[in-house]
C-alpha positions in Angstrom: -7.0 50.1 22.5 -4.3 49.2 24.9 -5.7 51.5 27.5 -8.9 49.2 27.3 -7.0 46.2 27.3 -5.2 47.4 30.8 -8.3 47.9 32.4 -10.1 44.6 31.5 -6.9 42.5 31.1 -4.1 44.1 32.7 -1.5 41.3 32.3 -2.1 41.2 28.4 -1.1 44.8 28.3 2.6 43.8 29.7 2.9 41.2 26.8 2.1 43.8 24.3 4.7 46.3 25.5 7.4 43.6 25.7 7.5 42.9 29.6 6.5 38.9 29.7 7.9 38.4 33.2 5.9 41.7 34.7 2.8 39.9 32.4 3.1 36.9 34.5 3.2 38.7 37.9 0.4 40.7 37.0 -1.7 37.6 36.0 -0.7 36.0 39.3 -1.9 39.3 41.0 -5.0 39.6 38.9 -6.2 35.9 39.6 -7.4 37.0 43.1 -10.4 39.5 43.0 -8.9 41.8 45.5 -5.7 42.0 43.3 -7.4 43.0 40.2 -7.7 46.8 40.9 -3.8 47.2 41.6 -3.2 45.0 38.5 -5.1 47.5 36.4 -3.4 50.4 38.0 -0.2 49.1 37.5 -0.7 48.3 33.9 -2.1 51.6 33.2 0.8 53.3 34.7 3.4 50.8 32.9 1.7 51.6 29.7 1.8 55.4 30.2 5.6 55.0 31.0 6.0 52.7 27.7 4.3 55.6 25.8 6.7 58.1 27.6 9.6 56.1 26.6 8.6 55.9 22.9 8.3 59.7 22.7 11.7 60.5 24.3 13.3 57.9 21.7 11.5 59.4 18.6 12.6 62.9 19.7 16.5 61.9 20.2 16.4 60.0 17.2 15.0 63.0 15.2 17.6 65.1 16.6 20.4 62.8 15.6 19.6 62.9 12.0 
C-alpha cells in the first residue's frame, strides 16, 4: 500500500514513515510537474530504506532475547 502511495503521492509516504521535514520538501518538489518524477523516485528509495532498517532492528532485537 505504501508503495502505491509513494508513486501517486510521494510526499505522503514521508509522513507515514516518520520523516515530516522530508515530506514537506518532497511536497514542494512535487508541486512542479517536472519534480514529480524525482519526488516519486526519492519516495520509493526512502520507503525501501525504511523497510530495510525495520528488518535490521527486528533481527538485532531477536538476537538480544
